[in-house]
PDB file of N, CA, C and O in Angstrom:
ATOM      1  N   MET A   1      34.714  79.952 115.959  1.00  0.00           N
ATOM      2  CA  MET A   1      33.382  79.610 115.573  1.00  0.00           C
ATOM      3  C   MET A   1      33.444  78.988 114.188  1.00  0.00           C
ATOM      4  O   MET A   1      34.054  79.546 113.277  1.00  0.00           O
ATOM      5  N   MET A   2      32.837  77.878 114.038  1.00  0.00           N
ATOM      6  CA  MET A   2      32.889  77.138 112.783  1.00  0.00           C
ATOM      7  C   MET A   2      31.619  77.390 111.981  1.00  0.00           C
ATOM      8  O   MET A   2      30.515  77.459 112.522  1.00  0.00           O
ATOM      9  N   HIS A   3      31.813  77.522 110.685  1.00  0.00           N
ATOM     10  CA  HIS A   3      30.682  77.714 109.790  1.00  0.00           C
ATOM     11  C   HIS A   3      30.392  76.391 109.102  1.00  0.00           C
ATOM     12  O   HIS A   3      31.297  75.687 108.656  1.00  0.00           O
ATOM     13  N   SER A   4      29.149  76.085 109.032  1.00  0.00           N
ATOM     14  CA  SER A   4      28.788  74.833 108.374  1.00  0.00           C
ATOM     15  C   SER A   4      28.694  75.048 106.877  1.00  0.00           C
ATOM     16  O   SER A   4      28.659  76.181 106.395  1.00  0.00           O
ATOM     17  N   THR A   5      28.655  73.968 106.166  1.00  0.00           N
ATOM     18  CA  THR A   5      28.529  74.009 104.724  1.00  0.00           C
ATOM     19  C   THR A   5      27.181  74.605 104.321  1.00  0.00           C
ATOM     20  O   THR A   5      27.080  75.276 103.294  1.00  0.00           O
ATOM     21  N   ALA A   6      26.159  74.365 105.118  1.00  0.00           N
ATOM     22  CA  ALA A   6      24.828  74.904 104.834  1.00  0.00           C
ATOM     23  C   ALA A   6      24.842  76.432 104.940  1.00  0.00           C
ATOM     24  O   ALA A   6      24.206  77.115 104.136  1.00  0.00           O
ATOM     25  N   ASP A   7      25.564  76.970 105.927  1.00  0.00           N
ATOM     26  CA  ASP A   7      25.678  78.423 106.060  1.00  0.00           C
ATOM     27  C   ASP A   7      26.386  79.027 104.851  1.00  0.00           C
ATOM     28  O   ASP A   7      25.955  80.057 104.332  1.00  0.00           O
ATOM     29  N   ALA A   8      27.440  78.412 104.412  1.00  0.00           N
ATOM     30  CA  ALA A   8      28.195  78.899 103.260  1.00  0.00           C
ATOM     31  C   ALA A   8      27.325  78.850 102.005  1.00  0.00           C
ATOM     32  O   ALA A   8      27.343  79.786 101.206  1.00  0.00           O
ATOM     33  N   ALA A   9      26.580  77.792 101.827  1.00  0.00           N
ATOM     34  CA  ALA A   9      25.707  77.662 100.658  1.00  0.00           C
ATOM     35  C   ALA A   9      24.611  78.729 100.711  1.00  0.00           C
ATOM     36  O   ALA A   9      24.285  79.333  99.689  1.00  0.00           O
ATOM     37  N   PHE A  10      24.045  78.961 101.891  1.00  0.00           N
ATOM     38  CA  PHE A  10      23.002  79.970 102.039  1.00  0.00           C
ATOM     39  C   PHE A  10      23.514  81.345 101.640  1.00  0.00           C
ATOM     40  O   PHE A  10      22.858  82.059 100.881  1.00  0.00           O
ATOM     41  N   TRP A  11      24.684  81.720 102.150  1.00  0.00           N
ATOM     42  CA  TRP A  11      25.222  83.038 101.843  1.00  0.00           C
ATOM     43  C   TRP A  11      25.630  83.154 100.373  1.00  0.00           C
ATOM     44  O   TRP A  11      25.478  84.219  99.775  1.00  0.00           O
ATOM     45  N   SER A  12      26.132  82.103  99.801  1.00  0.00           N
ATOM     46  CA  SER A  12      26.501  82.110  98.384  1.00  0.00           C
ATOM     47  C   SER A  12      25.267  82.319  97.514  1.00  0.00           C
ATOM     48  O   SER A  12      25.297  83.095  96.559  1.00  0.00           O
ATOM     49  N   ILE A  13      24.191  81.629  97.847  1.00  0.00           N
ATOM     50  CA  ILE A  13      22.949  81.764  97.085  1.00  0.00           C
ATOM     51  C   ILE A  13      22.364  83.158  97.283  1.00  0.00           C
ATOM     52  O   ILE A  13      21.876  83.766  96.330  1.00  0.00           O
ATOM     53  N   LEU A  14      22.409  83.668  98.511  1.00  0.00           N
ATOM     54  CA  LEU A  14      21.892  85.003  98.782  1.00  0.00           C
ATOM     55  C   LEU A  14      22.641  86.067  97.990  1.00  0.00           C
ATOM     56  O   LEU A  14      22.019  86.958  97.411  1.00  0.00           O
ATOM     57  N   VAL A  15      23.959  85.986  97.958  1.00  0.00           N
ATOM     58  CA  VAL A  15      24.760  86.950  97.201  1.00  0.00           C
ATOM     59  C   VAL A  15      24.448  86.827  95.708  1.00  0.00           C
ATOM     60  O   VAL A  15      24.330  87.841  95.020  1.00  0.00           O
ATOM     61  N   LEU A  16      24.316  85.608  95.203  1.00  0.00           N
ATOM     62  CA  LEU A  16      23.985  85.393  93.802  1.00  0.00           C
ATOM     63  C   LEU A  16      22.621  85.993  93.452  1.00  0.00           C
ATOM     64  O   LEU A  16      22.474  86.631  92.409  1.00  0.00           O
ATOM     65  N   VAL A  17      21.632  85.794  94.312  1.00  0.00           N
ATOM     66  CA  VAL A  17      20.295  86.347  94.086  1.00  0.00           C
ATOM     67  C   VAL A  17      20.338  87.876  94.107  1.00  0.00           C
ATOM     68  O   VAL A  17      19.693  88.519  93.279  1.00  0.00           O
ATOM     69  N   LEU A  18      21.076  88.456  95.026  1.00  0.00           N
ATOM     70  CA  LEU A  18      21.197  89.909  95.080  1.00  0.00           C
ATOM     71  C   LEU A  18      21.849  90.466  93.817  1.00  0.00           C
ATOM     72  O   LEU A  18      21.407  91.493  93.303  1.00  0.00           O
ATOM     73  N   TRP A  19      22.890  89.808  93.308  1.00  0.00           N
ATOM     74  CA  TRP A  19      23.523  90.257  92.070  1.00  0.00           C
ATOM     75  C   TRP A  19      22.567  90.145  90.892  1.00  0.00           C
ATOM     76  O   TRP A  19      22.541  91.020  90.026  1.00  0.00           O
ATOM     77  N   ILE A  20      21.781  89.074  90.854  1.00  0.00           N
ATOM     78  CA  ILE A  20      20.802  88.917  89.782  1.00  0.00           C
ATOM     79  C   ILE A  20      19.776  90.042  89.845  1.00  0.00           C
ATOM     80  O   ILE A  20      19.389  90.576  88.805  1.00  0.00           O
ATOM     81  N   LEU A  21      19.329  90.413  91.038  1.00  0.00           N
ATOM     82  CA  LEU A  21      18.381  91.509  91.185  1.00  0.00           C
ATOM     83  C   LEU A  21      18.981  92.852  90.750  1.00  0.00           C
ATOM     84  O   LEU A  21      18.311  93.658  90.104  1.00  0.00           O
ATOM     85  N   VAL A  22      20.224  93.079  91.101  1.00  0.00           N
ATOM     86  CA  VAL A  22      20.880  94.335  90.729  1.00  0.00           C
ATOM     87  C   VAL A  22      21.045  94.418  89.210  1.00  0.00           C
ATOM     88  O   VAL A  22      20.705  95.437  88.609  1.00  0.00           O
ATOM     89  N   VAL A  23      21.559  93.368  88.590  1.00  0.00           N
ATOM     90  CA  VAL A  23      21.763  93.359  87.141  1.00  0.00           C
ATOM     91  C   VAL A  23      20.419  93.416  86.416  1.00  0.00           C
ATOM     92  O   VAL A  23      20.282  94.126  85.420  1.00  0.00           O
ATOM     93  N   GLY A  24      19.436  92.678  86.907  1.00  0.00           N
ATOM     94  CA  GLY A  24      18.106  92.705  86.303  1.00  0.00           C
ATOM     95  C   GLY A  24      17.466  94.085  86.403  1.00  0.00           C
ATOM     96  O   GLY A  24      16.851  94.559  85.449  1.00  0.00           O
ATOM     97  N   GLY A  25      17.610  94.723  87.552  1.00  0.00           N
ATOM     98  CA  GLY A  25      17.073  96.077  87.722  1.00  0.00           C
ATOM     99  C   GLY A  25      17.737  97.072  86.788  1.00  0.00           C
ATOM    100  O   GLY A  25      17.072  97.942  86.227  1.00  0.00           O
ATOM    101  N   ALA A  26      19.039  96.947  86.620  1.00  0.00           N
ATOM    102  CA  ALA A  26      19.751  97.832  85.694  1.00  0.00           C
ATOM    103  C   ALA A  26      19.288  97.592  84.258  1.00  0.00           C
ATOM    104  O   ALA A  26      19.140  98.537  83.484  1.00  0.00           O
ATOM    105  N   ALA A  27      19.061  96.332  83.906  1.00  0.00           N
ATOM    106  CA  ALA A  27      18.587  96.024  82.552  1.00  0.00           C
ATOM    107  C   ALA A  27      17.190  96.583  82.323  1.00  0.00           C
ATOM    108  O   ALA A  27      16.913  97.133  81.256  1.00  0.00           O
ATOM    109  N   VAL A  28      16.316  96.453  83.299  1.00  0.00           N
ATOM    110  CA  VAL A  28      14.955  96.993  83.171  1.00  0.00           C
ATOM    111  C   VAL A  28      15.007  98.509  83.036  1.00  0.00           C
ATOM    112  O   VAL A  28      14.296  99.079  82.209  1.00  0.00           O
ATOM    113  N   ALA A  29      15.829  99.159  83.827  1.00  0.00           N
ATOM    114  CA  ALA A  29      15.962 100.614  83.753  1.00  0.00           C
ATOM    115  C   ALA A  29      16.496 101.038  82.382  1.00  0.00           C
ATOM    116  O   ALA A  29      16.009 102.013  81.809  1.00  0.00           O
ATOM    117  N   ALA A  30      17.480 100.327  81.855  1.00  0.00           N
ATOM    118  CA  ALA A  30      18.042 100.666  80.547  1.00  0.00           C
ATOM    119  C   ALA A  30      16.998 100.509  79.448  1.00  0.00           C
ATOM    120  O   ALA A  30      16.908 101.355  78.558  1.00  0.00           O
ATOM    121  N   VAL A  31      16.217  99.449  79.499  1.00  0.00           N
ATOM    122  CA  VAL A  31      15.178  99.235  78.484  1.00  0.00           C
ATOM    123  C   VAL A  31      14.130 100.337  78.556  1.00  0.00           C
ATOM    124  O   VAL A  31      13.682 100.828  77.519  1.00  0.00           O
ATOM    125  N   ARG A  32      13.735 100.731  79.748  1.00  0.00           N
ATOM    126  CA  ARG A  32      12.743 101.804  79.889  1.00  0.00           C
ATOM    127  C   ARG A  32      13.267 103.120  79.348  1.00  0.00           C
ATOM    128  O   ARG A  32      12.530 103.858  78.695  1.00  0.00           O
ATOM    129  N   ILE A  33      14.524 103.424  79.609  1.00  0.00           N
ATOM    130  CA  ILE A  33      15.112 104.666  79.116  1.00  0.00           C
ATOM    131  C   ILE A  33      15.203 104.651  77.597  1.00  0.00           C
ATOM    132  O   ILE A  33      14.924 105.659  76.949  1.00  0.00           O
ATOM    133  N   ILE A  34      15.591 103.517  77.026  1.00  0.00           N
ATOM    134  CA  ILE A  34      15.722 103.415  75.577  1.00  0.00           C
ATOM    135  C   ILE A  34      14.361 103.495  74.898  1.00  0.00           C
ATOM    136  O   ILE A  34      14.227 104.163  73.873  1.00  0.00           O
ATOM    137  N   ARG A  35      13.358 102.834  75.441  1.00  0.00           N
ATOM    138  CA  ARG A  35      12.038 102.814  74.815  1.00  0.00           C
ATOM    139  C   ARG A  35      11.265 104.103  75.026  1.00  0.00           C
ATOM    140  O   ARG A  35      10.407 104.438  74.209  1.00  0.00           O
ATOM    141  N   HIS A  36      11.538 104.829  76.084  1.00  0.00           N
ATOM    142  CA  HIS A  36      10.816 106.060  76.394  1.00  0.00           C
ATOM    143  C   HIS A  36      11.807 107.204  76.596  1.00  0.00           C
ATOM    144  O   HIS A  36      12.010 107.654  77.724  1.00  0.00           O
ATOM    145  N   PRO A  37      12.432 107.680  75.505  1.00  0.00           N
ATOM    146  CA  PRO A  37      13.394 108.772  75.668  1.00  0.00           C
ATOM    147  C   PRO A  37      12.689 110.061  76.086  1.00  0.00           C
ATOM    148  O   PRO A  37      11.481 110.213  75.909  1.00  0.00           O
ATOM    149  N   GLN A  38      13.453 110.960  76.630  1.00  0.00           N
ATOM    150  CA  GLN A  38      12.911 112.241  77.055  1.00  0.00           C
ATOM    151  C   GLN A  38      12.420 113.016  75.837  1.00  0.00           C
ATOM    152  O   GLN A  38      13.086 113.021  74.802  1.00  0.00           O
ATOM    153  N   PRO A  39      11.273 113.664  75.945  1.00  0.00           N
ATOM    154  CA  PRO A  39      10.778 114.430  74.790  1.00  0.00           C
ATOM    155  C   PRO A  39      11.689 115.611  74.484  1.00  0.00           C
ATOM    156  O   PRO A  39      12.242 116.246  75.382  1.00  0.00           O
ATOM    157  N   LYS A  40      11.829 115.886  73.194  1.00  0.00           N
ATOM    158  CA  LYS A  40      12.659 117.011  72.775  1.00  0.00           C
ATOM    159  C   LYS A  40      11.807 118.267  72.765  1.00  0.00           C
ATOM    160  O   LYS A  40      10.620 118.213  72.443  1.00  0.00           O
ATOM    161  N   PRO A  41      12.399 119.387  73.112  1.00  0.00           N
ATOM    162  CA  PRO A  41      11.629 120.630  73.059  1.00  0.00           C
ATOM    163  C   PRO A  41      11.276 120.963  71.618  1.00  0.00           C
ATOM    164  O   PRO A  41      12.019 120.616  70.700  1.00  0.00           O
ATOM    165  N   PRO A  42      10.150 121.631  71.415  1.00  0.00           N
ATOM    166  CA  PRO A  42       9.771 121.962  70.044  1.00  0.00           C
ATOM    167  C   PRO A  42      10.794 122.901  69.406  1.00  0.00           C
ATOM    168  O   PRO A  42      11.392 123.749  70.069  1.00  0.00           O
ATOM    169  N   ALA A  43      10.972 122.720  68.107  1.00  0.00           N
ATOM    170  CA  ALA A  43      11.934 123.552  67.377  1.00  0.00           C
ATOM    171  C   ALA A  43      11.399 124.981  67.277  1.00  0.00           C
ATOM    172  O   ALA A  43      10.198 125.200  67.120  1.00  0.00           O
ATOM    173  N   LEU A  44      12.298 125.928  67.369  1.00  0.00           N
ATOM    174  CA  LEU A  44      11.917 127.324  67.242  1.00  0.00           C
ATOM    175  C   LEU A  44      11.631 127.633  65.774  1.00  0.00           C
ATOM    176  O   LEU A  44      12.292 127.088  64.891  1.00  0.00           O
ATOM    177  N   PRO A  45      10.661 128.494  65.505  1.00  0.00           N
ATOM    178  CA  PRO A  45      10.384 128.844  64.110  1.00  0.00           C
ATOM    179  C   PRO A  45      11.538 129.670  63.530  1.00  0.00           C
ATOM    180  O   PRO A  45      12.207 130.422  64.239  1.00  0.00           O
ATOM    181  N   SER A  46      11.747 129.508  62.232  1.00  0.00           N
ATOM    182  CA  SER A  46      12.814 130.263  61.572  1.00  0.00           C
ATOM    183  C   SER A  46      12.382 131.717  61.425  1.00  0.00           C
ATOM    184  O   SER A  46      11.192 132.021  61.508  1.00  0.00           O
ATOM    185  N   PRO A  47      13.330 132.611  61.208  1.00  0.00           N
ATOM    186  CA  PRO A  47      12.966 134.020  60.988  1.00  0.00           C
ATOM    187  C   PRO A  47      12.006 134.198  59.806  1.00  0.00           C
ATOM    188  O   PRO A  47      11.108 135.039  59.848  1.00  0.00           O
ATOM    189  N   LEU A  48      12.205 133.398  58.756  1.00  0.00           N
ATOM    190  CA  LEU A  48      11.312 133.500  57.606  1.00  0.00           C
ATOM    191  C   LEU A  48       9.898 133.047  57.977  1.00  0.00           C
ATOM    192  O   LEU A  48       8.920 133.633  57.515  1.00  0.00           O
ATOM    193  N   ASP A  49       9.786 132.011  58.805  1.00  0.00           N
ATOM    194  CA  ASP A  49       8.458 131.567  59.268  1.00  0.00           C
ATOM    195  C   ASP A  49       7.755 132.680  60.039  1.00  0.00           C
ATOM    196  O   ASP A  49       6.564 132.928  59.850  1.00  0.00           O
ATOM    197  N   ILE A  50       8.497 133.334  60.895  1.00  0.00           N
ATOM    198  CA  ILE A  50       7.921 134.428  61.686  1.00  0.00           C
ATOM    199  C   ILE A  50       7.483 135.567  60.770  1.00  0.00           C
ATOM    200  O   ILE A  50       6.406 136.140  60.939  1.00  0.00           O
ATOM    201  N   LEU A  51       8.337 135.884  59.798  1.00  0.00           N
ATOM    202  CA  LEU A  51       8.012 136.951  58.856  1.00  0.00           C
ATOM    203  C   LEU A  51       6.756 136.617  58.054  1.00  0.00           C
ATOM    204  O   LEU A  51       5.883 137.466  57.874  1.00  0.00           O
ATOM    205  N   GLU A  52       6.668 135.375  57.572  1.00  0.00           N
ATOM    206  CA  GLU A  52       5.487 134.962  56.809  1.00  0.00           C
ATOM    207  C   GLU A  52       4.227 134.992  57.671  1.00  0.00           C
ATOM    208  O   GLU A  52       3.156 135.379  57.203  1.00  0.00           O
ATOM    209  N   ARG A  53       4.359 134.589  58.913  1.00  0.00           N
ATOM    210  CA  ARG A  53       3.214 134.601  59.829  1.00  0.00           C
ATOM    211  C   ARG A  53       2.732 136.037  60.083  1.00  0.00           C
ATOM    212  O   ARG A  53       1.530 136.298  60.125  1.00  0.00           O
ATOM    213  N   ARG A  54       3.682 136.959  60.250  1.00  0.00           N
ATOM    214  CA  ARG A  54       3.312 138.368  60.473  1.00  0.00           C
ATOM    215  C   ARG A  54       2.638 138.966  59.244  1.00  0.00           C
ATOM    216  O   ARG A  54       1.692 139.744  59.367  1.00  0.00           O
ATOM    217  N   TYR A  55       3.128 138.602  58.056  1.00  0.00           N
ATOM    218  CA  TYR A  55       2.509 139.106  56.827  1.00  0.00           C
ATOM    219  C   TYR A  55       1.099 138.525  56.676  1.00  0.00           C
ATOM    220  O   TYR A  55       0.164 139.241  56.318  1.00  0.00           O
ATOM    221  N   ALA A  56       0.955 137.245  56.944  1.00  0.00           N
ATOM    222  CA  ALA A  56      -0.359 136.602  56.831  1.00  0.00           C
ATOM    223  C   ALA A  56      -1.351 137.187  57.834  1.00  0.00           C
ATOM    224  O   ALA A  56      -2.547 137.258  57.552  1.00  0.00           O
ATOM    225  N   ALA A  57      -0.864 137.603  58.997  1.00  0.00           N
ATOM    226  CA  ALA A  57      -1.748 138.175  60.018  1.00  0.00           C
ATOM    227  C   ALA A  57      -2.052 139.650  59.750  1.00  0.00           C
ATOM    228  O   ALA A  57      -2.870 140.252  60.447  1.00  0.00           O
ATOM    229  N   GLY A  58      -1.397 140.233  58.745  1.00  0.00           N
ATOM    230  CA  GLY A  58      -1.647 141.628  58.417  1.00  0.00           C
ATOM    231  C   GLY A  58      -0.878 142.611  59.272  1.00  0.00           C
ATOM    232  O   GLY A  58      -1.199 143.799  59.291  1.00  0.00           O
ATOM    233  N   GLU A  59       0.130 142.137  59.978  1.00  0.00           N
ATOM    234  CA  GLU A  59       0.915 143.019  60.839  1.00  0.00           C
ATOM    235  C   GLU A  59       1.881 143.888  60.030  1.00  0.00           C
ATOM    236  O   GLU A  59       2.242 144.982  60.464  1.00  0.00           O
ATOM    237  N   ILE A  60       2.300 143.404  58.854  1.00  0.00           N
ATOM    238  CA  ILE A  60       3.227 144.156  58.015  1.00  0.00           C
ATOM    239  C   ILE A  60       2.677 144.210  56.588  1.00  0.00           C
ATOM    240  O   ILE A  60       1.857 143.382  56.193  1.00  0.00           O
ATOM    241  N   THR A  61       3.137 145.186  55.834  1.00  0.00           N
ATOM    242  CA  THR A  61       2.686 145.349  54.448  1.00  0.00           C
ATOM    243  C   THR A  61       3.505 144.471  53.520  1.00  0.00           C
ATOM    244  O   THR A  61       4.514 143.893  53.922  1.00  0.00           O
ATOM    245  N   ARG A  62       3.067 144.378  52.286  1.00  0.00           N
ATOM    246  CA  ARG A  62       3.786 143.593  51.279  1.00  0.00           C
ATOM    247  C   ARG A  62       5.188 144.152  51.067  1.00  0.00           C
ATOM    248  O   ARG A  62       6.146 143.392  50.919  1.00  0.00           O
ATOM    249  N   GLU A  63       5.310 145.466  51.051  1.00  0.00           N
ATOM    250  CA  GLU A  63       6.617 146.078  50.862  1.00  0.00           C
ATOM    251  C   GLU A  63       7.558 145.747  52.017  1.00  0.00           C
ATOM    252  O   GLU A  63       8.728 145.429  51.806  1.00  0.00           O
ATOM    253  N   ASP A  64       7.026 145.826  53.251  1.00  0.00           N
ATOM    254  CA  ASP A  64       7.843 145.476  54.427  1.00  0.00           C
ATOM    255  C   ASP A  64       8.268 144.007  54.363  1.00  0.00           C
ATOM    256  O   ASP A  64       9.406 143.659  54.680  1.00  0.00           O
ATOM    257  N   PHE A  65       7.329 143.157  53.946  1.00  0.00           N
ATOM    258  CA  PHE A  65       7.619 141.732  53.838  1.00  0.00           C
ATOM    259  C   PHE A  65       8.728 141.476  52.822  1.00  0.00           C
ATOM    260  O   PHE A  65       9.684 140.753  53.105  1.00  0.00           O
ATOM    261  N   ASP A  66       8.594 142.080  51.621  1.00  0.00           N
ATOM    262  CA  ASP A  66       9.600 141.875  50.578  1.00  0.00           C
ATOM    263  C   ASP A  66      10.974 142.383  51.011  1.00  0.00           C
ATOM    264  O   ASP A  66      11.988 141.735  50.753  1.00  0.00           O
ATOM    265  N   GLU A  67      11.005 143.528  51.659  1.00  0.00           N
ATOM    266  CA  GLU A  67      12.276 144.095  52.117  1.00  0.00           C
ATOM    267  C   GLU A  67      12.922 143.204  53.186  1.00  0.00           C
ATOM    268  O   GLU A  67      14.118 142.915  53.129  1.00  0.00           O
ATOM    269  N   ALA A  68      12.125 142.784  54.139  1.00  0.00           N
ATOM    270  CA  ALA A  68      12.667 141.938  55.213  1.00  0.00           C
ATOM    271  C   ALA A  68      13.120 140.585  54.658  1.00  0.00           C
ATOM    272  O   ALA A  68      14.155 140.062  55.072  1.00  0.00           O
ATOM    273  N   ARG A  69      12.362 140.024  53.736  1.00  0.00           N
ATOM    274  CA  ARG A  69      12.749 138.742  53.144  1.00  0.00           C
ATOM    275  C   ARG A  69      14.065 138.894  52.374  1.00  0.00           C
ATOM    276  O   ARG A  69      14.925 138.015  52.437  1.00  0.00           O
ATOM    277  N   ALA A  70      14.221 139.988  51.660  1.00  0.00           N
ATOM    278  CA  ALA A  70      15.474 140.222  50.926  1.00  0.00           C
ATOM    279  C   ALA A  70      16.647 140.334  51.897  1.00  0.00           C
ATOM    280  O   ALA A  70      17.728 139.809  51.628  1.00  0.00           O
ATOM    281  N   ARG A  71      16.442 141.011  53.017  1.00  0.00           N
ATOM    282  CA  ARG A  71      17.514 141.118  54.022  1.00  0.00           C
ATOM    283  C   ARG A  71      17.846 139.753  54.620  1.00  0.00           C
ATOM    284  O   ARG A  71      19.012 139.443  54.864  1.00  0.00           O
ATOM    285  N   LEU A  72      16.820 138.941  54.855  1.00  0.00           N
ATOM    286  CA  LEU A  72      17.077 137.602  55.388  1.00  0.00           C
ATOM    287  C   LEU A  72      17.875 136.761  54.402  1.00  0.00           C
ATOM    288  O   LEU A  72      18.777 136.024  54.801  1.00  0.00           O
ATOM    289  N   ARG A  73      17.551 136.867  53.131  1.00  0.00           N
ATOM    290  CA  ARG A  73      18.266 136.086  52.116  1.00  0.00           C
ATOM    291  C   ARG A  73      19.713 136.534  51.993  1.00  0.00           C
ATOM    292  O   ARG A  73      20.580 135.719  51.678  1.00  0.00           O
ATOM    293  N   GLU A  74      19.994 137.809  52.234  1.00  0.00           N
ATOM    294  CA  GLU A  74      21.378 138.299  52.203  1.00  0.00           C
ATOM    295  C   GLU A  74      22.222 137.646  53.293  1.00  0.00           C
ATOM    296  O   GLU A  74      23.423 137.436  53.124  1.00  0.00           O
ATOM    297  N   HIS A  75      21.577 137.331  54.410  1.00  0.00           N
ATOM    298  CA  HIS A  75      22.310 136.810  55.574  1.00  0.00           C
ATOM    299  C   HIS A  75      22.188 135.302  55.741  1.00  0.00           C
ATOM    300  O   HIS A  75      22.586 134.761  56.773  1.00  0.00           O
ATOM    301  N   GLU A  76      21.638 134.611  54.731  1.00  0.00           N
ATOM    302  CA  GLU A  76      21.536 133.156  54.843  1.00  0.00           C
ATOM    303  C   GLU A  76      22.921 132.551  54.835  1.00  0.00           C
ATOM    304  O   GLU A  76      23.821 133.017  54.137  1.00  0.00           O
ATOM    305  N   ILE A  77      23.070 131.519  55.613  1.00  0.00           N
ATOM    306  CA  ILE A  77      24.352 130.805  55.673  1.00  0.00           C
ATOM    307  C   ILE A  77      24.280 129.638  54.697  1.00  0.00           C
ATOM    308  O   ILE A  77      23.348 128.835  54.744  1.00  0.00           O
ATOM    309  N   ASP A  78      25.264 129.550  53.819  1.00  0.00           N
ATOM    310  CA  ASP A  78      25.299 128.430  52.867  1.00  0.00           C
ATOM    311  C   ASP A  78      25.705 127.179  53.611  1.00  0.00           C
ATOM    312  O   ASP A  78      26.779 127.112  54.210  1.00  0.00           O
ATOM    313  N   VAL A  79      24.832 126.188  53.564  1.00  0.00           N
ATOM    314  CA  VAL A  79      25.098 124.931  54.268  1.00  0.00           C
ATOM    315  C   VAL A  79      25.392 123.853  53.274  1.00  0.00           C
ATOM    316  O   VAL A  79      25.644 122.711  53.659  1.00  0.00           O
TER     317      VAL A  79
END
């Protein structure tokens, strides 16, 4: 069975168009991912933030607050 030149040109163009669609789709997907990154989870409050919040809410006394803050400062990591 013989293939004509028109058949060869048709298939060549079809393959080229399909590759353009694949590469174009990948580019569109990459741009969307870059422009709309996944949201990051909110940062957890530090122990000192929690302690200050509890003191402000009246859950602990000033003495408890000062003692706990002193203990937290003893265990701070020097960065």
